[in-house]
Structures are given as structure tokens and as C-alpha cells.
C-alpha positions as CSV (number, residue, x, y, z in Angstrom):
1,M,-41.2,96.4,12.9
2,S,-37.6,97.2,12.3
3,G,-35.5,97.4,15.4
4,Q,-37.5,94.9,17.2
5,S,-35.9,91.7,18.2
6,H,-37.8,88.4,18.4
7,K,-37.2,85.9,21.1
8,Y,-37.7,82.3,20.2
9,P,-38.2,79.9,23.1
10,K,-35.6,77.3,23.5
11,K,-37.0,73.8,23.6
12,W,-34.9,71.4,25.6
13,P,-35.6,67.6,25.5
14,K,-37.2,66.2,28.6
15,K,-35.0,64.0,30.8
16,E,-36.7,60.8,30.0
17,H,-36.1,61.5,26.2
18,L,-32.5,62.1,26.8
19,Y,-32.0,58.8,28.6
20,K,-33.4,57.1,25.5
21,F,-30.4,58.4,23.4
22,Q,-27.8,58.0,26.0
23,M,-28.0,54.2,26.5
24,P,-27.5,53.2,22.7
25,L,-24.6,55.8,22.6
26,V,-22.9,54.2,25.5
27,V,-23.2,50.7,23.9
28,L,-21.9,52.0,20.6
29,V,-18.8,53.5,22.4
30,F,-18.1,50.2,24.1
31,V,-18.4,48.3,20.8
32,V,-16.0,50.7,19.1
33,L,-13.5,50.4,21.9
34,G,-13.8,46.6,21.8
35,V,-13.0,46.5,18.0
36,V,-10.0,48.8,18.5
37,A,-8.7,46.5,21.3
38,L,-9.1,43.5,19.1
39,L,-7.2,45.1,16.2
40,I,-4.4,46.0,18.5
41,T,-4.2,42.4,19.9
42,R,-4.2,40.9,16.4
43,A,-1.4,43.3,15.3
44,A,0.6,42.3,18.4
45,T,0.2,38.6,17.6
46,G,0.9,38.9,13.9
47,H,-2.5,38.0,12.6
48,N,-4.1,39.4,9.5
49,L,-5.4,42.9,10.4
50,S,-8.0,42.9,7.6
51,L,-11.6,42.6,8.5
52,E,-12.0,40.6,5.4
53,P,-11.7,36.7,5.7
54,E,-8.1,35.5,5.5
55,D,-7.0,33.9,2.3
56,N,-7.0,30.4,3.8
57,A,-10.7,30.7,4.8
58,S,-11.8,30.1,1.2
59,C,-9.5,27.2,0.6
60,P,-10.8,23.6,0.5
61,V,-10.4,21.6,3.7
62,S,-9.3,18.0,3.7
63,S,-10.9,15.7,6.2
64,Q,-8.9,12.9,7.8
65,S,-10.7,9.6,7.4
66,S,-10.0,6.0,8.5
67,A,-12.2,4.7,5.7
68,Q,-10.5,2.3,3.4
69,A,-10.7,2.3,-0.4
70,S,-13.2,-0.1,-1.7
71,S,-14.8,-1.2,-5.0
72,G,-17.2,1.4,-6.3
73,A,-16.1,3.9,-3.7
74,Y,-13.2,6.0,-2.7
75,A,-11.3,7.0,0.4
76,K,-10.6,10.6,1.5
77,F,-7.3,11.2,3.1
78,G,-5.1,14.2,3.8
79,S,-4.3,16.9,6.2
80,P,-7.2,18.2,8.3
81,S,-5.9,21.8,7.8
82,T,-6.6,24.0,4.8
83,D,-4.7,23.3,1.6
84,C,-3.7,26.7,0.3
85,S,-0.1,26.2,1.2
86,G,-0.2,22.8,-0.6
87,V,-0.1,19.1,0.3
88,T,3.1,17.3,-0.6
89,V,3.0,13.9,-2.4
90,V,5.6,11.8,-4.2
91,A,5.4,9.2,-6.9
92,A,7.6,6.6,-8.6
93,G,7.5,3.0,-10.0
94,D,9.9,0.2,-10.8
95,I,11.3,0.1,-7.3
96,A,12.9,-2.8,-5.4
97,C,15.1,-5.8,-6.0
98,G,18.1,-7.4,-4.4
99,D,20.6,-4.8,-5.6
100,C,18.3,-2.0,-6.7
101,K,18.7,1.5,-5.4
102,S,15.3,1.5,-3.6
103,S,16.9,2.3,-0.2
104,Q,18.4,5.4,-1.7
105,T,15.1,6.6,-3.2
106,A,13.3,5.8,0.0
107,N,15.8,8.0,1.8
108,V,15.1,10.8,-0.7
109,I,11.5,10.6,0.3
110,K,12.4,10.7,4.0
111,T,14.4,13.9,3.5
112,I,11.6,15.8,1.6
113,S,10.2,18.7,3.6
114,P,7.5,19.0,4.5
115,S,7.0,15.3,4.9
116,P,4.8,13.8,2.1
117,S,1.2,13.1,2.9
118,G,1.1,10.4,0.3
119,I,3.4,8.1,-1.6
120,I,2.0,6.8,-4.9
121,L,3.4,3.5,-6.3
122,L,3.3,3.2,-10.1
123,G,3.8,-0.6,-10.3
124,D,6.6,-3.1,-10.6
125,N,7.2,-2.4,-6.9
126,A,9.2,-5.7,-6.2
127,Y,11.2,-7.6,-8.8
128,N,11.3,-9.9,-10.5
129,S,7.9,-11.5,-10.1
130,G,6.2,-9.5,-7.4
131,T,5.9,-12.5,-5.1
132,L,5.1,-12.0,-1.4
133,A,8.7,-13.0,-0.5
134,E,10.1,-10.4,-2.9
135,Y,7.8,-7.8,-1.4
136,N,8.9,-8.7,2.1
137,N,12.6,-9.0,1.3
138,Y,13.2,-6.1,-1.1
139,F,10.3,-3.6,-0.8
140,G,9.4,-4.1,2.8
141,S,12.8,-3.0,4.2
142,T,13.0,0.1,2.0
143,W,9.8,1.8,0.8
144,G,7.7,-0.5,3.0
145,T,8.9,1.4,6.1
146,L,6.7,4.3,4.8
147,K,3.6,2.0,5.0
148,T,1.2,4.6,6.5
149,K,1.6,6.9,3.5
150,I,1.6,4.4,0.6
151,Y,-1.1,4.2,-2.1
152,P,-0.3,1.1,-4.1
153,G,-0.5,0.8,-7.9
154,I,0.0,-2.5,-9.7
155,G,2.5,-3.3,-12.6
156,N,3.0,-6.0,-15.1
157,H,5.7,-7.7,-13.0
158,E,3.2,-8.3,-10.3
159,Y,1.7,-10.7,-12.9
160,F,4.9,-12.6,-13.5
161,T,5.6,-16.2,-12.6
162,G,9.2,-17.4,-12.5
163,G,10.4,-14.3,-14.2
164,H,8.0,-14.4,-17.1
165,Y,4.6,-12.7,-17.8
166,D,1.8,-15.1,-17.0
167,K,-1.7,-14.4,-18.1
168,N,-3.0,-16.8,-15.5
169,N,-1.2,-15.1,-12.7
170,H,-3.5,-13.0,-10.4
171,A,-0.9,-11.0,-8.6
172,D,-1.3,-12.7,-5.3
173,G,1.9,-11.3,-3.9
174,F,0.8,-7.7,-4.5
175,F,-2.7,-8.2,-3.0
176,N,-1.5,-10.2,0.0
177,Y,1.2,-7.7,0.8
178,F,-0.9,-4.5,0.5
179,K,-4.3,-5.8,1.9
180,D,-3.5,-4.5,5.4
181,F,-2.1,-1.2,4.3
182,P,-4.2,1.8,5.6
183,H,-4.8,3.2,2.1
184,F,-5.8,-0.1,0.5
185,S,-8.3,-2.7,1.6
186,A,-8.8,-6.4,2.1
187,D,-12.0,-6.0,0.0
188,L,-9.9,-4.9,-3.0
189,A,-7.4,-7.7,-2.3
190,S,-10.1,-10.4,-2.1
191,K,-11.4,-9.3,-5.5
192,H,-7.9,-8.9,-7.0
193,Q,-8.9,-5.4,-8.1
194,A,-6.3,-2.7,-8.2
195,W,-8.6,0.2,-9.4
196,Y,-9.7,2.5,-6.6
197,S,-9.7,6.2,-5.9
198,F,-8.9,8.7,-3.1
199,D,-8.6,12.4,-2.3
200,I,-5.4,14.1,-1.1
201,G,-6.0,17.7,-0.4
202,A,-8.1,19.2,-3.1
203,W,-7.0,16.6,-5.7
204,H,-8.8,13.4,-6.7
205,F,-6.5,10.4,-7.6
206,I,-7.5,7.3,-9.5
207,S,-5.5,4.1,-9.5
208,L,-6.0,1.8,-12.6
209,D,-4.6,-1.4,-14.0
210,S,-3.0,-1.4,-17.4
211,D,-3.0,-5.2,-17.5
212,C,-6.8,-5.1,-17.6
213,Q,-6.9,-7.2,-20.8
214,G,-6.0,-10.4,-18.9
215,H,-6.2,-12.1,-15.5
216,G,-9.9,-12.3,-15.6
217,L,-10.3,-8.5,-15.3
218,G,-12.6,-8.1,-18.2
219,G,-10.8,-5.7,-20.5
220,C,-9.9,-2.0,-20.7
221,G,-12.8,-0.5,-22.6
222,S,-15.2,2.0,-21.4
223,G,-17.9,-0.7,-21.2
224,D,-15.7,-3.2,-19.3
225,P,-15.7,-3.5,-15.5
226,M,-12.8,-1.1,-14.9
227,G,-14.2,1.4,-17.5
228,R,-17.7,1.3,-16.0
229,W,-16.3,1.9,-12.5
230,L,-14.2,4.8,-13.8
231,A,-17.2,6.4,-15.4
232,S,-19.0,6.2,-12.1
233,D,-16.1,7.5,-10.1
234,L,-15.5,10.5,-12.5
235,A,-19.2,11.4,-12.3
236,A,-19.2,11.3,-8.5
237,H,-16.1,13.4,-8.0
238,R,-16.1,16.7,-9.8
239,N,-12.9,17.9,-8.2
240,A,-11.2,20.8,-10.0
241,C,-8.0,18.7,-10.2
242,V,-7.9,15.0,-11.2
243,A,-5.0,12.7,-11.7
244,A,-4.9,9.1,-12.7
245,F,-2.0,6.5,-12.5
246,W,-1.3,3.1,-13.9
247,H,1.9,1.3,-14.9
248,I,2.3,0.9,-18.7
249,P,2.2,4.2,-20.5
250,M,0.1,4.7,-23.6
251,Y,3.0,6.4,-25.2
252,A,6.7,6.8,-24.4
253,G,10.0,7.6,-25.9
254,Y,12.1,4.8,-27.3
255,S,14.4,2.9,-25.0
256,A,17.5,1.5,-26.5
257,S,16.7,-1.8,-24.7
258,V,13.4,-2.4,-26.5
259,G,13.5,-5.9,-28.0
260,S,16.6,-6.8,-26.1
261,Q,17.8,-7.2,-22.5
262,V,16.4,-4.9,-19.8
263,A,18.5,-4.6,-16.6
264,H,16.4,-4.4,-13.5
265,S,19.5,-4.7,-11.2
266,A,23.1,-3.7,-11.6
267,A,24.1,-7.3,-11.4
268,A,21.8,-9.2,-13.7
269,A,19.7,-8.4,-16.8
270,Q,16.3,-9.9,-17.1
271,T,14.6,-10.7,-20.4
272,E,11.2,-8.9,-20.4
273,D,8.5,-10.5,-22.4
274,E,6.6,-7.2,-22.7
275,F,9.5,-5.8,-24.6
276,S,9.2,-8.3,-27.4
277,S,8.7,-7.2,-31.0
278,Q,5.1,-8.6,-30.8
279,E,4.2,-6.0,-28.1
280,I,6.2,-2.9,-28.9
281,G,6.7,-1.3,-32.3
282,P,7.3,2.1,-33.7
283,L,4.0,3.9,-33.0
284,A,1.9,0.8,-33.6
285,S,-1.1,2.8,-32.3
286,P,-3.0,5.1,-32.1
287,D,-3.6,5.1,-35.8
288,S,-3.6,8.9,-36.1
289,L,0.0,9.0,-35.1
290,A,1.2,5.8,-36.6
291,S,1.6,7.3,-40.1
292,S,3.2,10.5,-38.9
293,G,6.7,9.1,-38.6
294,V,7.2,10.5,-35.1
295,P,9.7,8.3,-33.2
296,G,8.5,6.7,-30.1
297,Y,6.5,3.6,-29.1
298,T,3.2,2.5,-27.8
299,S,3.0,-1.1,-26.4
300,S,0.0,-3.3,-27.1
301,K,-0.8,-3.1,-23.4
302,G,-0.3,0.7,-23.4
303,S,-2.6,1.2,-26.3
304,F,-5.3,-0.8,-24.5
305,M,-5.5,2.3,-22.2
306,K,-6.6,4.7,-25.0
307,P,-10.3,4.4,-24.1
308,I,-9.4,5.2,-20.5
309,W,-7.4,8.2,-21.6
310,Q,-10.4,9.3,-23.6
311,M,-12.7,9.1,-20.6
312,L,-10.2,11.1,-18.5
313,Y,-9.9,13.7,-21.3
314,D,-13.7,14.0,-21.6
315,A,-13.9,14.5,-17.8
316,N,-11.3,17.3,-17.9
317,A,-8.7,15.4,-15.9
318,D,-5.3,16.9,-15.7
319,V,-2.4,14.5,-15.1
320,V,-1.4,10.8,-15.8
321,F,1.4,9.1,-14.0
322,N,3.1,5.9,-15.4
323,G,6.2,3.8,-14.8
324,H,7.4,0.7,-16.8
325,T,10.2,2.4,-18.8
326,H,13.1,2.7,-16.4
327,D,13.6,6.4,-16.9
328,Y,11.9,9.8,-16.3
329,Q,9.9,11.4,-19.1
330,R,7.6,14.4,-19.0
331,F,5.3,15.0,-21.9
332,K,3.4,18.1,-23.1
333,P,-0.4,18.0,-22.5
334,M,-1.9,15.5,-25.0
335,K,-5.2,14.4,-26.4
336,P,-6.1,10.7,-26.6
337,D,-4.7,10.7,-30.2
338,L,-1.4,12.0,-28.7
339,T,-1.6,15.3,-30.4
340,I,-0.5,18.3,-28.3
341,D,-3.4,20.1,-26.6
342,P,-2.1,22.9,-24.3
343,S,-5.6,23.9,-23.2
344,R,-7.2,20.5,-22.3
345,G,-4.6,17.8,-22.8
346,L,-3.4,15.5,-20.0
347,T,0.2,16.0,-18.9
348,Q,1.9,12.6,-18.8
349,F,4.8,11.8,-16.4
350,I,6.7,8.5,-16.7
351,I,8.6,7.9,-13.4
352,G,10.1,4.5,-13.7
353,T,13.1,5.6,-11.6
354,G,12.1,4.2,-8.1
355,G,15.3,2.1,-7.8
356,A,15.5,-0.5,-10.5
357,G,18.3,-0.4,-13.1
358,L,17.9,2.4,-15.6
359,Q,17.3,1.8,-19.4
360,P,19.2,4.1,-21.7
361,M,17.1,6.1,-24.1
362,R,17.7,6.2,-27.9
363,Q,19.0,9.7,-28.2
364,D,18.5,9.8,-32.0
365,S,14.8,9.2,-31.6
366,V,13.7,10.9,-28.4
367,Q,15.1,14.2,-29.6
368,K,12.6,14.1,-32.5
369,I,9.5,13.5,-30.4
370,P,7.5,16.7,-30.3
371,Q,5.3,15.6,-27.4
372,L,8.3,14.9,-25.1
373,A,9.3,17.9,-23.0
374,T,12.2,16.4,-21.1
375,F,13.7,13.1,-19.9
376,T,16.6,11.6,-18.1
377,D,18.0,8.0,-18.2
378,K,20.9,8.9,-15.9
379,V,19.7,8.9,-12.3
380,Q,17.0,7.3,-10.1
381,G,14.7,9.5,-8.1
382,V,11.1,10.4,-7.3
383,L,8.7,13.0,-8.4
384,K,7.8,15.5,-5.7
385,M,4.4,17.3,-6.0
386,V,2.9,20.1,-4.1
387,L,-0.9,19.8,-4.6
388,K,-2.8,23.1,-4.5
389,P,-6.5,23.8,-5.0
390,T,-6.1,24.7,-8.7
391,S,-2.5,23.5,-9.6
392,M,0.3,21.1,-9.0
393,E,3.9,22.2,-8.5
394,Y,6.3,19.3,-9.5
395,S,10.0,18.7,-9.2
396,Y,12.2,15.7,-9.8
397,A,14.2,14.7,-6.7
398,P,17.2,12.6,-7.7
399,I,19.2,10.3,-5.4
400,P,22.5,11.8,-4.0
401,G,25.0,12.5,-6.8
402,G,22.3,13.1,-9.4
403,T,22.4,16.4,-11.2
404,Y,19.2,16.2,-13.3
405,H,16.4,18.5,-12.3
406,D,12.9,19.2,-13.8
407,S,10.4,21.4,-12.2
408,G,7.3,23.4,-13.1
409,T,3.5,23.8,-12.6
410,V,0.5,22.0,-14.0
411,N,-2.6,24.2,-13.8
412,C,-5.9,22.4,-13.5
413,H,-8.5,22.6,-16.2
């Protein structure tokens, strides 16, 4: 039927049906307006405009705790805020005596910004015998003023009596001085035990005792008391980043004072028993490096720590801090046999520059050590570290007048 038009009836929704669509639409409009308003407000206050979580939201959070470190356990300390920007920590050993420069190094710590959350002591903190009187007189007036941030580590001089190493000495001065410090404990002091652990930021730190062969401590092997405790601690704390510290290094560059006089202070040199020919020789161990002809030394006490280094290596730990030699040395990442291992090796720092008199290095020897990345025997200072969730940024901070600098990053395994 051409020419005819067809009329189709218009079907309008009933009123009650229309209301069913209007209400959700009104709600949706208000939600959209609210989101727009929120975005405008965040832009005005400088917040992240992205609807995705902010970067910091995925960062580990450190919990502030008043728990004290104890045997078989650990304490968790640090900032209650997120750690993406990093937590600042400093470390050094070989610190205080009558005319040491410990007041200058303490002042360096006080000028570091942001203020350090932790101060790690690497032993030989008060010369010459680590007595309570020497701690009070020399350490207390300098580094001791930073008590609330200190994590104590023990050295061989804490086991001295009358200026000489004493296998029967139990470091009473050290334990009596630090027993009331917030990051140590009376329990550890009563047991004369200097191994304990703690968290700062995302990092797990482990304090150990390199004089573990004597003083009734039971030895340094993996099956001895300290080694068994370490195995348990490593199993319980699977942090991405792990650092350990003790006093006597397993390996170090030669000091010109080995086998002779070692000056702790500017005024008087002290004869150190541990620097005798019986205890330090050219690469006396480990055996794998002893025949290589590489200059350097391991002390008998330092070599005792090889099983500990192996345990740390097996657990994918990252950094080892030591003192003992009065200088600063940073090594390339190493295996327990001291061969260089960039992928899994532990980076060793020797920071025996906390204030005691420096020991000159044997330039002819240290320049031939392939593991040694850098060193200075010219200026006291501390190592500043910024701990991040998967790395550590470090820089050597010298006392005023010092011109040596070393800085870089250690990435966690």
C-alpha cells in the first residue's frame, strides 16, 4: 500500500517506573560530584592526585617498642612511620680514652641530619681495659650522652685487665655500664652475653662477640652457644636486608703497627697483646687464600668467625661491620673464603675510627689487596647509613678538617 503512512503508538514509561531510574541516577551524580570535590581538595593541599595507593603505602612500617633485647629473642625499634625515605643509623668502634677524639666524633653524630635513629658500637668503646670507671670517665661524657640511641657491641679491650688481654676477664665494665641502656638488657648483662638482635626500619641487625673462644662463652662454631643462637635468629627473621657486627674482622688490610706499638691516644702508645706475631700473620687463614700471596692479615680471633660468616652467607645476609684496626676500610662483597662475590657476597666495613689514635696502613701491601675497595688511615669519623627497604646508602662522615669521603649503595640480596 504505497503512499500510506503507518502510525506507531508511542509507549511512555509509567510514572512509577520512571521513579525507579531517577533515584539511582541522583545518587550517582552526588558520588561523582563528591569525587571531583575530593580531587580538587587534594590538589590544593599538595597530596598525590592518583587514585592508586601512594608509594609509601607499600613500604614496611617500623613499630616502636619498649621491649628489651634478650637471649634467644630480639627487640624491634625504629620510627613508627613508613621507611621509604630511609632510616638513618651510624656506626663506629674504638672510641674513647683520656685524650681520644671521641668528643669530636660524638659531635659529628649530633650534626647528622636527620638525627640518627640508632648508633651501633663496634667494640673497644672505652680504653684501655673497658672498666666501669673508664666507661664513666671517657665514654659517658662523649658518646654516652647519646644513650637512648646506642646499640652496644663488645670488643677485645673490654676483656682486658690492667692493659693486657685476660682470658679470665668477663667484661664486667661493659655489662655493668650498658645493662640499663634502653637497647640492651639486664638479662644479657647477667649472662655476660653480647649477642642479640634488633630491627631498625626494614633491616635486621645482629650483634656478635668475636672473643667467643674464651671467657666461658663456649666457642665460635655453628654448634656452639652463639652459633646455635644465630641459626635460630636467622631462621626467625627473614628480612630482605640483614647486617651483622662484631669487633675483630675476619680479614683486614695490613697495619704498619702490626707486631709493634699501637697508639690508642695521642699521648701514649699501648702494647696490644692481640697484635703479637702469635695471633696475626700474613693470611694465616682461611687456607684458600693463605697460598695466594695476597697481602693482608687475618687474626686468630678473626678467623674464629669464619663459621659465623658462612652462616650469614648461607642466609643471604648483606653487610658485616667491624672495628679493631684503627682505620676505615671497605671491602668488595666476599664469600667466607674471602673470594670476591658481587652477587651474594657480604660487604665488610671496618670502622675503627670512633676516636682512638689511628694506625697507619702499610701502603705497599694494601694497594695489592683485590678485595679492598677503599681505606683511610688519616682521619677519625663515623659511617652514616640510610637504611631503605631493599638497600643501604652509606657515607663516611669525618671529624672537622678531614677531607676523606667514601659513599655508595649496598643493595640487599
